[in-house]
C-alpha positions as CSV (number, residue, x, y, z in Angstrom):
1,M,-13.0,0.8,-31.8
2,Y,-12.3,-0.4,-28.3
3,F,-14.4,0.0,-25.2
4,I,-13.1,-0.1,-21.5
5,I,-15.3,-1.7,-19.2
6,M,-15.4,0.1,-15.9
7,N,-16.6,-1.8,-13.1
8,R,-18.7,0.4,-10.8
9,I,-19.3,0.6,-7.2
10,Y,-22.4,2.7,-6.3
11,L,-22.2,4.9,-3.2
12,S,-25.0,3.0,-1.6
13,K,-22.9,-0.3,-1.8
14,L,-19.8,1.6,-0.9
15,S,-21.3,2.7,2.4
16,G,-21.0,-0.9,3.7
17,L,-17.5,-1.3,2.5
18,I,-15.9,1.6,4.2
19,N,-18.5,1.6,7.2
20,R,-20.0,5.0,6.5
21,K,-23.7,5.7,6.8
22,D,-24.6,8.8,4.8
23,K,-23.5,10.1,1.3
24,R,-21.9,13.1,2.7
25,S,-19.5,11.0,4.8
26,I,-18.9,8.8,1.9
27,R,-17.9,11.7,-0.2
28,I,-15.5,13.0,2.5
29,W,-13.8,9.6,2.6
30,C,-13.4,9.5,-1.1
31,A,-11.9,13.0,-1.1
32,K,-9.4,12.3,1.7
33,N,-8.4,9.0,-0.3
34,H,-8.2,10.9,-3.7
35,L,-11.0,8.7,-5.1
36,K,-13.1,10.4,-7.9
37,I,-16.6,10.0,-7.8
38,Y,-18.5,9.7,-11.1
39,G,-22.2,10.1,-11.9
40,N,-24.8,9.2,-14.4
41,S,-28.7,8.7,-14.6
42,S,-28.4,5.7,-12.3
43,G,-26.5,7.5,-9.5
44,E,-23.1,8.3,-8.2
45,F,-20.5,5.7,-8.3
46,V,-16.6,5.1,-8.2
47,N,-14.4,3.0,-10.2
48,E,-13.9,-0.4,-8.5
49,N,-10.1,-0.7,-9.2
50,E,-9.5,2.8,-8.1
51,F,-11.5,1.9,-4.9
52,E,-9.4,-1.1,-4.2
53,L,-6.1,0.8,-4.6
54,A,-7.4,3.5,-2.3
55,Y,-8.7,1.2,0.3
56,N,-5.5,-0.9,0.3
57,M,-3.1,2.0,0.3
58,P,-2.3,1.9,4.0
59,L,-1.6,-1.9,3.7
60,I,0.8,-1.4,0.7
61,K,2.6,1.5,2.4
62,E,3.0,-0.6,5.6
63,L,4.3,-3.5,3.5
64,K,6.8,-1.3,1.5
65,L,8.1,0.0,4.9
66,N,8.6,-3.3,6.4
67,H,9.5,-5.6,3.5
68,G,11.0,-3.2,1.0
69,D,11.3,-4.7,-2.6
70,N,9.5,-7.8,-1.5
71,W,6.2,-6.0,-0.7
72,I,4.5,-7.3,-3.8
73,E,4.9,-10.9,-2.9
74,Y,3.5,-10.1,0.7
75,Y,0.6,-8.2,-0.8
76,E,-0.2,-10.9,-3.3
77,A,-0.1,-13.5,-0.4
78,Y,-2.3,-11.3,1.7
79,N,-5.0,-11.1,-1.0
80,K,-4.8,-14.9,-1.5
81,G,-5.1,-15.7,2.1
82,E,-1.7,-17.4,1.9
83,L,0.4,-15.2,4.4
84,Y,1.8,-18.5,6.1
85,K,3.8,-19.1,3.0
86,M,5.5,-15.7,3.7
87,L,7.2,-17.1,6.9
88,D,9.8,-18.9,4.9
89,L,10.5,-15.8,2.9
90,N,10.8,-13.7,6.1
91,T,13.5,-15.9,7.7
92,T,15.6,-15.9,4.5
93,N,15.4,-12.3,3.6
94,T,16.2,-10.6,7.0
95,I,17.4,-7.2,6.8
96,K,21.1,-6.9,8.0
97,E,21.8,-4.0,10.1
98,K,25.1,-2.3,10.4
99,I,26.5,-2.3,13.7
100,G,29.1,0.2,14.7
101,Y,30.5,3.4,13.3
102,V,31.2,3.7,9.5
103,P,33.3,6.8,8.7
104,K,31.8,9.2,6.3
105,G,34.6,11.7,5.4
106,K,38.2,11.3,4.3
107,L,39.5,12.5,7.7
108,S,37.3,10.1,9.6
109,T,38.4,7.2,7.3
110,K,42.1,8.1,7.9
111,L,41.6,8.2,11.8
112,F,39.5,5.0,12.1
113,G,41.0,3.2,9.2
114,G,37.5,2.3,7.7
115,S,37.1,-0.1,10.7
116,P,33.4,-0.5,11.6
117,K,34.2,-0.5,15.2
């Protein structure tokens, strides 16, 4: 029989992490971020891993938007405090933009000959 250890963050500790003062506002933050609140005889709590994902989701979305498939490398560097290492990656993996018109249809291709001008 296997047991899964679930690290808990009780709402009293969570208030300092998300800068909320009362339990009602903490519950609202959790609902907005799709974070389930559990309860037992010791009080109400959230799963630590679920909290970290919900808390970091805006950063993850921004990294995906700006860095595409390399977002995981940036996220790991961010968590380790090693963002300076990503400077080299940023210069080597720049996104190339297409300049000019690219014909989409058959008629346009015939007219412009597939030229990117």
